[in-house]
C-alpha positions as CSV (number, residue, x, y, z in Angstrom):
1,M,0.0,0.0,0.0
2,V,1.1,3.6,-0.7
3,Y,0.5,6.1,2.0
4,T,0.6,9.9,1.4
5,V,0.7,12.5,4.1
6,T,-0.7,16.0,3.7
7,F,-0.6,18.0,6.9
8,N,-2.6,20.9,5.7
9,P,-4.9,19.8,2.8
10,A,-7.1,22.3,1.0
11,L,-10.0,22.8,-1.4
12,D,-8.4,24.3,-4.4
13,Y,-10.8,26.8,-6.0
14,I,-9.5,27.1,-9.5
15,V,-10.9,30.1,-11.6
16,F,-10.2,31.2,-15.1
17,V,-10.6,34.9,-15.9
18,D,-9.9,36.3,-19.4
19,N,-7.7,39.4,-19.1
20,M,-7.9,39.9,-15.3
21,K,-8.2,43.6,-14.3
22,F,-7.5,44.4,-10.6
23,R,-9.8,46.9,-8.8
24,E,-12.6,46.0,-11.3
25,V,-15.4,43.4,-11.4
26,N,-14.2,40.4,-13.4
27,K,-16.3,37.6,-14.9
28,I,-15.2,34.1,-14.2
29,E,-15.1,32.2,-17.5
30,R,-14.9,28.7,-15.9
31,E,-14.1,27.2,-12.5
32,F,-13.6,23.9,-10.7
33,V,-13.0,22.8,-7.2
34,N,-10.6,19.9,-6.2
35,A,-9.1,18.6,-3.0
36,G,-5.5,19.7,-3.0
37,G,-2.1,19.5,-1.2
38,K,1.0,17.8,-2.3
39,G,0.3,14.4,-0.8
40,I,-3.3,14.4,-2.0
41,N,-2.0,15.4,-5.5
42,V,0.2,12.3,-5.5
43,S,-2.7,10.0,-4.5
44,M,-4.9,11.6,-7.3
45,V,-2.3,10.7,-10.0
46,L,-1.6,7.3,-8.4
47,A,-5.4,6.6,-8.7
48,E,-5.4,7.5,-12.4
49,L,-2.6,5.0,-12.9
50,G,-4.5,2.2,-11.1
51,V,-2.5,2.4,-7.9
52,Q,-4.6,2.4,-4.7
53,S,-3.3,4.6,-1.9
54,K,-4.4,5.8,1.6
55,T,-4.1,9.6,2.1
56,M,-3.5,10.9,5.6
57,G,-3.3,14.2,7.5
58,F,-5.8,16.6,9.2
59,V,-9.2,18.0,8.2
60,A,-11.6,20.4,9.9
61,G,-15.0,21.8,9.4
62,F,-17.3,21.6,6.4
63,T,-14.3,22.3,4.1
64,G,-12.6,19.3,5.6
65,A,-15.7,17.2,5.0
66,A,-15.6,18.3,1.3
67,I,-12.0,17.4,1.0
68,E,-12.6,13.9,2.3
69,E,-15.6,13.4,0.0
70,N,-13.6,14.5,-3.0
71,V,-10.8,12.3,-2.2
72,I,-13.1,9.2,-1.8
73,E,-14.7,10.1,-5.2
74,H,-11.4,9.6,-6.8
75,G,-11.0,6.1,-5.4
76,I,-8.5,7.0,-2.7
77,V,-8.8,5.7,0.8
78,A,-9.3,8.7,3.2
79,D,-7.7,8.3,6.6
80,F,-7.6,11.9,7.9
81,V,-7.5,12.9,11.5
82,P,-10.6,15.1,12.2
83,L,-10.0,18.4,14.1
84,S,-12.6,19.7,16.4
85,K,-11.8,23.3,15.8
86,G,-11.1,25.5,12.7
87,L,-11.6,25.0,9.0
88,S,-9.5,23.3,6.4
89,R,-8.1,25.7,3.8
90,I,-9.7,27.1,0.7
91,N,-6.9,28.1,-1.7
92,I,-7.7,30.2,-4.7
93,K,-5.7,29.6,-8.0
94,L,-6.5,32.4,-10.4
95,K,-5.5,31.7,-14.0
96,S,-5.5,34.7,-16.4
97,D,-2.5,36.1,-18.3
98,G,-0.5,34.3,-15.7
99,E,-1.0,32.3,-12.5
100,T,-1.8,33.8,-9.1
101,E,-2.3,31.8,-5.9
102,L,-4.0,32.9,-2.7
103,N,-3.1,30.2,-0.1
104,A,-4.8,30.2,3.3
105,N,-3.1,29.1,6.7
106,G,-5.4,26.3,7.7
107,P,-6.4,25.2,11.3
108,D,-4.1,24.7,14.2
109,I,-3.2,21.1,14.9
110,P,-3.3,20.2,18.6
111,D,-0.8,17.7,20.2
112,E,-3.6,15.1,20.7
113,A,-4.4,15.0,16.9
114,L,-0.7,14.6,16.1
115,K,-0.5,11.7,18.5
116,E,-3.5,10.2,16.7
117,L,-1.8,10.5,13.3
118,F,1.4,8.7,14.6
119,E,-0.8,5.9,16.0
120,R,-2.1,5.4,12.5
121,F,1.5,4.9,11.2
122,E,1.4,1.6,13.2
123,K,-0.7,0.2,10.3
124,L,2.3,0.5,7.9
125,N,3.8,-2.9,6.9
126,N,7.1,-4.0,5.5
127,G,7.2,-3.0,1.8
128,D,4.7,-0.3,2.1
129,I,5.6,3.2,0.5
130,L,5.2,6.4,2.7
131,V,5.2,9.7,0.8
132,L,5.8,12.9,2.8
133,A,5.3,16.0,0.7
134,G,5.0,19.7,1.2
135,S,5.5,22.3,3.9
136,V,4.7,22.0,7.6
137,P,2.1,24.2,9.2
138,A,3.4,26.5,11.9
139,S,1.5,24.7,14.7
140,L,3.4,21.5,14.1
141,P,7.0,20.9,15.2
142,Q,9.3,21.8,12.3
143,D,11.2,18.6,12.7
144,I,8.1,16.6,12.1
145,Y,9.4,14.7,9.0
146,Q,12.3,13.6,11.0
147,Q,10.0,12.4,13.8
148,I,8.0,10.4,11.3
149,L,11.0,8.8,9.7
150,E,12.3,7.8,13.1
151,Y,8.9,6.4,14.0
152,V,8.7,4.1,11.1
153,S,12.4,3.3,10.9
154,A,12.0,-0.1,12.6
155,K,9.8,-1.2,9.7
156,K,11.0,-1.8,6.1
157,V,9.0,1.1,4.7
158,L,10.1,2.8,1.6
159,T,10.0,6.5,2.3
160,V,9.7,9.3,-0.3
161,V,10.4,12.9,0.7
162,D,9.4,15.9,-1.5
163,A,10.3,18.9,0.6
164,T,12.5,22.0,0.5
165,G,15.6,23.3,2.3
166,E,16.4,21.9,5.8
167,L,13.1,20.1,5.9
168,L,14.5,17.9,3.3
169,T,18.1,17.7,4.3
170,N,17.4,17.0,7.8
171,T,15.6,13.7,6.8
172,L,18.6,12.4,4.9
173,K,20.2,10.7,7.8
174,Y,17.1,8.4,7.8
175,R,18.1,7.3,4.3
176,P,14.8,8.0,2.5
177,Y,14.3,5.8,-0.6
178,L,13.6,8.7,-2.8
179,I,13.8,12.4,-2.7
180,K,12.7,14.8,-5.5
181,P,14.2,18.2,-5.5
182,N,13.9,20.7,-8.4
183,L,16.5,23.2,-9.6
184,D,15.5,26.0,-7.4
185,E,15.4,23.7,-4.3
186,L,18.9,22.5,-5.2
187,G,20.0,26.2,-5.4
188,E,18.4,26.7,-2.0
189,I,20.3,23.8,-0.4
190,F,23.7,24.4,-2.1
191,G,23.6,28.2,-2.4
192,E,23.7,28.3,-6.2
193,K,21.2,27.0,-8.7
194,P,22.8,24.5,-11.0
195,T,22.9,25.4,-14.8
196,S,23.9,22.2,-16.4
197,K,23.3,18.5,-16.2
198,E,26.8,18.0,-14.9
199,E,26.1,20.5,-12.0
200,V,22.8,18.8,-11.4
201,L,24.5,15.4,-11.1
202,R,27.1,16.8,-8.7
203,C,24.3,18.0,-6.4
204,A,22.5,14.7,-6.6
205,M,25.7,12.9,-5.7
206,Q,26.1,15.1,-2.6
207,L,22.6,14.5,-1.5
208,Q,23.2,10.7,-2.0
209,E,26.4,11.1,0.1
210,M,24.3,12.7,2.8
211,G,21.9,9.7,2.9
212,A,19.3,9.7,0.1
213,Q,19.1,6.4,-1.7
214,N,17.6,7.6,-5.0
215,V,17.7,11.2,-6.2
216,L,15.2,12.4,-8.8
217,V,15.7,15.9,-10.0
218,S,13.0,17.6,-12.0
219,M,14.5,20.2,-14.4
220,A,11.4,21.8,-15.9
221,G,11.9,22.2,-19.7
222,D,15.3,20.4,-19.4
223,G,13.7,17.1,-18.4
224,A,14.6,15.0,-15.4
225,L,17.7,13.2,-14.0
226,L,17.8,10.2,-11.8
227,L,20.8,9.1,-9.7
228,D,19.8,5.7,-8.4
229,K,21.0,3.9,-5.3
230,S,23.5,1.8,-7.3
231,G,25.1,5.0,-8.7
232,E,23.6,4.6,-12.2
233,V,22.4,7.8,-13.9
234,F,19.4,8.1,-16.1
235,Y,18.2,11.1,-18.0
236,C,14.7,11.7,-19.6
237,E,13.9,14.5,-21.9
238,A,11.0,16.8,-21.1
239,C,7.6,16.2,-22.6
240,E,6.5,18.5,-25.5
241,G,3.5,20.7,-25.0
242,K,2.3,24.1,-23.9
243,V,2.5,24.6,-20.1
244,V,-0.8,25.9,-18.8
245,N,-0.4,24.8,-15.2
246,S,2.5,24.9,-12.8
247,V,0.5,23.4,-9.8
248,G,1.1,19.8,-9.1
249,A,3.5,18.8,-11.8
250,G,6.2,17.8,-9.3
251,D,3.6,15.8,-7.3
252,A,2.6,14.0,-10.5
253,M,6.2,13.2,-11.2
254,V,6.5,11.5,-7.8
255,A,3.3,9.6,-8.4
256,G,4.4,8.4,-11.8
257,F,7.8,7.3,-10.5
258,V,6.2,5.4,-7.6
259,A,3.7,3.7,-9.9
260,G,6.6,2.7,-12.2
261,M,8.4,1.3,-9.2
262,L,5.4,-0.8,-8.3
263,D,4.9,-1.9,-11.9
264,N,8.6,-2.9,-12.5
265,D,10.8,-2.5,-9.5
266,V,14.0,-3.3,-11.4
267,D,13.7,-0.7,-14.2
268,N,14.5,2.7,-12.9
269,E,14.6,4.2,-16.3
270,Y,11.0,3.1,-16.9
271,S,10.0,4.7,-13.6
272,L,11.8,7.9,-14.5
273,M,10.0,8.1,-17.9
274,L,6.6,7.4,-16.3
275,G,7.2,10.1,-13.7
276,T,8.3,12.6,-16.5
277,A,5.2,11.7,-18.5
278,A,2.9,12.2,-15.5
279,G,4.5,15.6,-14.6
280,G,4.4,16.8,-18.2
281,A,0.8,15.8,-18.7
282,T,-0.1,17.7,-15.5
283,A,1.8,20.8,-16.6
284,F,-0.2,20.7,-19.9
285,T,-3.7,20.5,-18.4
286,D,-5.8,22.6,-16.0
287,G,-5.7,20.1,-13.1
288,M,-3.9,16.8,-12.3
289,A,-3.4,14.7,-15.4
290,S,-5.7,11.9,-16.4
291,K,-4.7,8.4,-17.1
292,D,-5.2,8.9,-20.9
293,Q,-3.1,12.1,-20.9
294,I,-0.3,10.4,-19.0
295,I,-0.3,7.4,-21.4
296,Y,-0.2,9.7,-24.3
297,Q,2.9,11.4,-23.1
298,M,4.5,8.1,-22.1
299,K,4.1,6.7,-25.5
300,K,5.7,9.8,-27.0
301,L,8.7,9.4,-24.5
302,L,9.0,5.7,-25.3
303,K,9.0,6.5,-29.0
304,K,11.8,9.0,-28.5
305,H,13.7,6.5,-26.4
306,A,13.5,3.8,-29.0
307,E,14.7,6.1,-31.8
308,K,17.8,7.1,-29.9
309,P,21.1,5.8,-31.6
310,L,22.8,3.0,-29.8
């Protein structure tokens, strides 16, 4: 089973406005509402790829109930800890000439709720995959990822961490199975953003020396690079298409890679390509990519790969 954790899930209210004008009344051309948050995004794409997952975290109020309902509608097992006070977030994603986000703070998470979440980690079994993704709310300990990895360390759980800065680097001593930084995040960690594949590889090697087993680096239009735990390096070109959505592409890449692992755990190149296809398909659509969109991009990548000279 794949478990994903979203500490601060949200209802993403996504609106499209033609030629947005501030300080004026604007007409919304179209809109939709989805449950959101990085872990939930991973679960959404896993569901499209036929992989069942259980998503965990905290929900509160009527918005929390709507998040849980939306998750279940997508075929995902919801295992949220309910909070007695506050409301889960509503985040506004405004798409016009560009993309503008208004992200709320979300409810405070009391100690007893956090304790209940940790008790649910007892359900994890050897071979399960645990995905920790996104930022940590101010009401939680900022070393919460470390606490979770320590808590599950006695079990043979494959851990995936998609986070930034010290939140990521502080987990490396627990040897997460997979981490997925992007170029900006590498720049934040090492003080300078890498500008070539060689520099990206050097950063990935340093992260591996610090404890990460597999390092997957998303490089936007330059594709993706994987340094696997055996030291082998794989590169996948970016998908071709018009980027219309920057929200969730990295989460989709994690989901695609995990699905690829489960489908064929000895072929890291396949997992890298499926992750790239899922990320690209999400970047080219308004929300998280569908199965058909991912398959379409995967076929194009496989064709490119087959046509490469030996």
